[in-house]
N, C-alpha and C positions, 0 to 999 in steps of 0.2 A: 433295545434287545431285537434279537428277530423272534418266528416264529420258530424256528425250529431249534431253539434252548431248551436245553434239560429243565427239568428242577432245581441240578446242581446249578447249573446257569444262573436263578434266578436267586436261590440263597447265600451264592456267589456275593451276587450285584447285590442285593439288600443287605449285607453283612460289610460291604463298601459302604452302600447309602449310608448306613447307621454313622457307621461310624464317620466321616461325615458331616452330616446333618449335628454329630457331639461337638466335631469338632470348629464347625461355620455358624451353629446356631439356627440352621435353617437346613428346609428340606430343599435337594438338590434333583431336577430332573436326570434321571440317566445318561439324556444324552447333551449336557449341557457341558460346551466348554469350560472348565471351571477357571483355565486361566487365562481365556478371551474376557471371560464375565468379572475379573478380577478378586474372584474369590480365592485364590490362591495363587501362591509365588513360587518361587523355583525352589529356592525353602523349605515348603510345605511338601513341596516333590518328593523331602528327601523321606520328612518322617511319612510318607503316604509307600515308599521302599520299606523302611524299616516296620512299620506297620503291613504292612500284606506280605511279608515274610513271615513275620511273626504268629502271624492269626492264621496264614493258610500254609506253612512249613515248606515255602517256596524260595530259591536265593534267586536273583534280583541281579543278571551283570552281565559287565559288555554291552551288545549292543543291546539289548532289553532297557538300559539306563538312557531313556528319550522321553521328552516330552511326549510326544505322541501317545507311547503308554500310558500317560496318565492325566490326558485332556476330561476324558470323563466317564462316568462308572463304569458303561460298555465297554470302552478299551480299557480301564484295570481288569475287569471282569474278563478279556479275552486272553490279556494277559497271565492273569492268575490260572485260567482254564488252562490253558497252552502246557504252561511249563507246569502245572500237575501230571495234562500229559507225557509229559516226554521224562517225567522220573517214575510212570506206571511202568 
């Protein structure tokens, strides 16, 4: 996350981090690559898609369905914020 993040960005990031902590049983740094670290698999990525869509009221489709958007809490936060902004 950067110094330009808004409170909403932080709230989104915290909500995503809390979900991951609950599922993984450990806190995850917001910049940790979840796939490279072996914490999650591509199957879990689909669970992340469903979770993000349900919690944040977004639709993740097409080119947004790539692992890079789900590698870190930061990348998921950026995805959610971008999709929310495009819906506004």
